[in-house]
C-alpha positions, 0 to 999 in steps of 0.5 A, a space after each residue: 500500500 503506497 502512502 502519500 501525504 500532501 502539505 500535512 500540517 498540525 497546529 495545537 492551541 498554545 497552553 499559555 493563554 496569554 499567547 494566541 499564536 498556535 503551536 505548529 507541530 507539523 508544518 506543510 509536510 509532503 512525502 511519499 512511501 512506496 508500496 512495501 517499503 519500511 520508512 523511518 521518521 527520524 528526528 529529535 524529540 519534539 520534532 513532530 514524528 509521532 504527531 505525523 504517525 498519529 495523523 496517518 493512523 487517524 488518531 489526530 486530525 490534520 489542520 491542513 493537508 491530505 493523506 492517501 493510501 494508494 489512490 484513496 483519500 483517507 484524511 477524514 476516515 476514522 482509524 478503524 476504517 483505514 486498515 492500519 496496524 499500530 504498535 505503541 511505545 508502551 505496548 498497551 497489552 491487556 494484563 488480564 488476558 493471555 498472549 493468545 487472547 491479546 493477539 486475537 482481540 482485534 479480530 473479536 471486534 469484527 461484525 457482520 460479514 467480517 465476523 470470524 468464528 472462534 476457530 478462525 480467530 485462534 488460527 490467525 492468532 497462532 499464525 501471527 504468533 509464529 511469525 514473531 516467534 512467540 508461539 510457545 508463550 500463548 498461555 502466558 499473561 503479559 506480566 510473565 513475559 520479558 520486555 522483548 516478548 511483550 513487544 512481539 505480542 504487540 507486533 503480532 496483535 497489529 499483524 493479525 488483522 492483515 493491515 495494509 499499513 503497519 505503524 510503529 511508534 518508537 517500539 524499542 525505546 523500553 528495551 535494553 541495548 542488546 534486546 533493541 538490536 535483536 528486536 529491530 532485526 526481527 522487525 526488519 525480518 517480519 516486514 520483509 516477509 509480510 511485505 507490509 508498508 511500514 512507518 517506523 518512528 524513532 529518534 535513534 539514528 542507528 536504528 533508522 539507518 540499520 533497518 530502513 529502506 529510506 529515511 525521512 529526517 525532521 526538525 521542528 515539524 519541517 521535512 529536512 531530507 528524504 533518501 536512502 540511509 547511506 545517501 543521507 549520511 554521505 550527502 546531508 543537505 544541511 548542517 543539522 542533518 550532518 550533525 544528527 546522523 553519525 556516531 560519534 557525531 561529525 566534527 564541526 569547524 570554522 574554515 575558509 576557501 582560499 586560492 582553491 584550498 581549504 584552510 582551518 585555523 590558518 593551516 591549509 588542510 586540503 587542496 583539490 587536484 585539477 582532476 578532483 576539481 573537475 569532478 566537483 558538483 557545481 550549482 545545486 538546489 541546495 547551495 552554490 556548490 563546492 566547485 563554484 566556491 573554489 573557483 571564487 577563491 581562485 579568483 582571489 575572493 576567500 569564502 568563509 565556510 563551516 567544515 564538517 569532518 566525519 570521524 572516519 574522515 581523519 587519517 593519522 599522517 606524520 606529514 598531515 597538515 591538520 594539526 590538533 592537540 590530542 586529549 585522550 585515546 579510547 580503545 574500542 576493540 577493532 578501532 581507536 577513538 582519538 579525542 582532540 581539540 583544535 582552535 577552529 572547532 565549534 565544539 570543545 572536543 572532537 573525535 577521529 576513528 582510526 585503525 589502532 596500528 596507524 596511530 603514533 603519539 608525539 612527545 609534544 601531545 599533538 596529532 597530525 591528520 590528513 583529510 579523506 576525500 568524500 568524508 568532509 563537507 562544506 556548509 554555508 555559514 549563514 544558511 547552513 546548507 551544504 555546498 
């Protein structure tokens, strides 16, 4: 089932009676989810993710805009007529019912021609339980289950009515780290096996990147970027998206394009070769383009930029021109995290993820790097749009 939202907007009355201006939770939000894909709504708390999901489900009424399932406008349909399955953050299981009864519950509300026999309801409930691998727990009550098992019951209950759309509102937030990893893999497996169009709401970028066909990044109710996870990570449209994705986060510094080279803190840290310069993108819908900015600097007009360098974009090099003050080294098994400071940084500390064998400490407490092409970005200081 394809989902499309057009100019979706939700405004709430301001709780402060002295302020008449309404609170905009979602602001003219437009995107499309192809049939059978798992799409994550990703952003910080309060960005409008859950409000968007509730409007798709029918629990909230849009102030403006439309919602389509396929070619059908469902904007004004009640939730029970939209054919959606919803999994809440709190699981919302009935404590006095068994696992089988909890899963079967949505089928018991059917009436008329859609009414099912008890045998048929039990059969469907058992099939849903087997799909999420809890068919051996059907006689237990929710209080006798672990958090991960309760989450599977909630997913089975949503799937038992064979919905056209599955909606998941931060379903893993109550689980510990190891169980989150296991359960998100199960969610991906179930979605691929059923082929149900799924919308997954999360503020955890690692979760979103690991299981999504594509991501929708939000900030303050406004759409920032839509795309495949790796594409968004490699080519963020603005500084917010670049900073939100990535663990450890991207290193942000003040820089300048001067005579075709990138300078940070007065040091030339990267110079494009003629071949690399020819391959640089020119003017784009997101900004002036690195090629244009570089050409301006070659003509004698330096340009201020914000530089974002991914932790894996810094390569230790005794001859490197990016010289930093080393603060600490953390061993992370396969890799090493170097914590350092630089005068041009916009944060107190920065990090580089390097191979342990490549790191050589200097007696003066400094560490030298060179920049890996394709792993750093330049942003306009005023608009914060990527060049």
